[in-house]
N, C-alpha and C positions, 0 to 999 in steps of 0.2 A: 095277637090277632092273626087269624088264618089269611092266606092270600085270597084276594077277591078279583073277579073279572066282571066288568059291566060292558055289555054289548047292546047297542041300539041302532036300528035303521029306521028312519022316519022322514016324513016330508016336513015335519015341524021344525022350526028353529030350535037350537039348543042353547042352554045357558052355560057359558064358560064358567061362571061362578059355581053353579051347581056341579058341573063336572069336576072342577077343582076340589070342592068339598068332598065329593064321593071318593076321589082318588087320594086325597090327603088325610083321610080319616084315621090314620094310625099314628100313635105317639112314637113308635119305633123308627119311623122314616124321617130322615133329614133332607130328603130331596123329592121334589115333584117336578116332572117335566111335562109340559103340554105343548103340542104342536097343533096349530089350527090352519087348515087350508081354505082359501077363499077363491072366488071366481075372479080371474084377472082380466084386464081390459085388452090385452094383446096376446095373441098366440100365433107363432110362426109368421110374424110380421103382419098379421091381419087384425083389424079391430073387431073385438068380440062384442056382440050385442047381448047374448044370453047363452046359458048352458043348461042342457037337460041331462039328468042322470037317471037311468033306469036300472033295475036290478031284478034278480030272480028270487022272490021271497022264499024264506026257509033256507035255500042254498047259500044265500049271501050271509045270513047270520051264522051258519055253520062254518063258512069260510073264515069269517072274522074271528070266531071262537078258536079255530085251528091256528090262526096267526097269533092270537094272544097266547095260546098254549106253547107254540114254538118259542115265542119271546120269553115266556116264563122258564122254559127248559134251558135257555141259553144265558139268561141274565138273572142276577140276584135281585129280582123285583118282587114287590108285594102286591100292590093293587094296579090293575090295568083297566083302562077305560078306552073304548073305541065307539065313537058316535059318527055315523055317516048319514047324510041326508040324501033323499031322492026327490025328483021333481024338476021343475024349471026354476032357474035362479038368475037373478040380475047381477050385474057387476058388483063386486065387493061383498057379496053374501058369503057367509061361512058355510062350507059344505062338509068338512070333516074335522074331527077332533080326535087326537090320539094322546093318551096320557099314561104315565107310569110313575109309580112311587117306589122308592128304594131307600135303604139305609144311607147309601152314598150316591152322589150325583152321577158318577160315571155310568153305573148300571142303568139308571133312569134315562140318561141321554141315549145310551146305546140301544136300549129296548125301544124307545120311541122312534129312533131312526130305523131300526130293523122293521118295526111294524109298518111304517110308511113305505119302506122299500118293498115289502111283501104285498101290502095292500094294493099298490099300483099295478101289480102284475098277476096276483093270485085271486083277488076278490072279484066276483062276477058282477061288475058294474059296467054299464055301457054309457058313453058320453057322446052327446050330440051337441055340437057347437054351431051357433048361428053367427056368421060374420057378414061384413058388407058384401062378400062374394057369394053368400048363400049358406046353406046348412050342410054339415058333413059329420059323419060318425068318426070319432077319434080312436086311434090305436095308441097303445103305450109308446112313449118316445123311446128312441134308442138309449137314452140315459136311464129311463125307467127299466128297460129290458136288461141292462147290464148291472144295475145297482144290486140286485140280490146275490150276484156272484161273489161279492166281497165277504159275504157271510158264510160261504161254504166251509172254509177251514177255520172259522172263528172258534176259539177255545173259551169255554165258559169262565175259566180262571182269569181271563183278560178283563172281565166286566166288573170285578169287585173293586 
């Protein structure tokens, strides 16, 4: 089976089961890793009421595709799925799913972590959070900003 990439940006909820089936559709893969990001109740010590995510249509999908291609060039993965929601979300709602399948688990774990690290700083999403103190646009956290640095000298041979 040829490697596949599934990218979707939508305001609609996603099905984790459907994403798993799309990503795990190969008999050759022994590993499927899924990461799901949700709206949390606290951020920077403030109680979150809701979160709004905006994006630049077309540019966002191209950016996610480029992240998937970078992951594929670095890790021995077969199927990649990235689903990101946009709109306004309540606490606990799922907003992002990143999945990777591979023959072995290490490559799938590494690819999923790499894609999330890149997505947080390279994908054109804008987050507006409403807390008890009011609304504010969020920037990537210092941790998000430094996370991609660990991949600079990563050797593809390390992922198998």
